[in-house]
C-alpha positions, 0 to 999 in steps of 0.5 A: 655223710647222709647218703640215701640207699641206692635204688633199682632205678636207672640213674642218669648223671649229667657232667656239664661244665668244669669237672673240678667245679662239679666233682662232688655232685657227680661222685655222689650221683655215681655212688647212688649206682650199686656196684656193677649197676647200670647208669647213663652219663651225659657229657658236655664238659670242657674238662678240668683238673686231670685229677678230677678226671682220673678220680671219676674214671677210677670210680667207674672202673673200681665199682665195675659200673656198666655206664652208657656215655652220651656226648651231647656237646663237648667232651674234652681234656680231662673229661676224656678219661671218664668217657673212655671208662664207659662200657658203651659210648654214644655221640651226637652228630655235632659233638666234638672231643678235644684232645690236647697235652696236659696243661699246668698253671698255678696262681700261687707263688712257688719256689723254683724247686717246687715248679721243677718238681711239678714239671717233672711230675706232670711230664710223667703223669702226661705220658702215663695218662696217654697210655691209660687213655689208649688202653681204655679206648683200645687203640694205640698210644701212637693214635692218642699222640697224633690227636694230643700233639699239638691238640686236635678237635675230633668230630663225632664221625671220626670217633665212630670211624675209629670204632670208639663210639656209636652215632645217635641220629636225630629225627628232626621235625618242624611244626606245621602251621596246622599244629602237626609235625613233619620230618625235615629229613626222609633219611631214617637210621636205626635209633640208638636207645639210651637208658631204660 
């Protein structure tokens, strides 16, 4: 594989869409960051394979990357694990995170014994992954289970209230007829800086 030499530039990575479909590109971008280096990951993903989520999370942790995560839309299902592995987590006001039990499906024809083994494996993996997610977030497994079963959309403000992320407030502006811009809100909060 012909990989360019890592640079000192701040790397930005977009995790958009299914993790499974984009895992190789995301992995390549993360490998551009030197071990222990900094980068920003922007999330808008419904998840994907739990193994893809675990692989990206492992890459972040094993390479001790200092990652700022920014949820711009959705960060759900298997995307929760790489998000939780990030050292600094930011959310935008209207984003959400979907926590739900692991789902398994196969379009392949499998024997009853194979299906039974998959069910056993996924049952164990699900419990282990819940514990891992709780550890990464620094919260109780009971809290993760409350969100996971039967499944729950967690809002940005709930995540901030649980002290798992910081909120990025937008300063919204609209164009005036004379070409200048005016604020739609007089409320200003301290902005959160992303990247360098």
